[in-house]
C-alpha positions, 0 to 999 in steps of 0.5 A: 711372564708367569704361567697360570697353573690349574694342575691340569696336563703338562704345558706345551709352552715354556717361558724360554720359547720365542714368541713365534715358537709359542704361536706355532705350538699353540696353533697345533698345526691348524692353518686357521689358528696360525693366521688368527694367532699371528693377526692377534699377536701383531695387534697387541703382543702383551695381553695376547701372550698372556692369553696364550699362557692361560689357554695352555694352562687349561689345554686349549689349542689349535682349532679350538682357539679359533673357535673360541675367538670366532664362535664364542667371542664373535671375533671381538678381541675385547670379548676374547680377553674377557673370556681369558680373564674369567678362565684365569681366575675361575675353575667354574669358567674353565668348565663353562668354556670346555662345555661350550667347546664341546667334546674333543676340545683339546687338539692333540 
């Protein structure tokens, strides 16, 4: 699966990683994020793994993935994938999402 690149910081995930390693890496040790990512992975692996590659490409991890799904997307998987699609194709949407998540949007 191709990674989406925006010329941002170093990516945390690689294509060589197992799916479980990708989930744990993207969750950044946040229990709520681990639970959410596991649930979404089980629901539909294909589009979900692509979504994680997009989020990695713009530097969104851990609790901010949880906030994106719960707060921005109202726990609606279709809204979640719509946001992912928008940020995958638009620099403006990336900035909008980062603004929505606010200061400290990257979990390091």
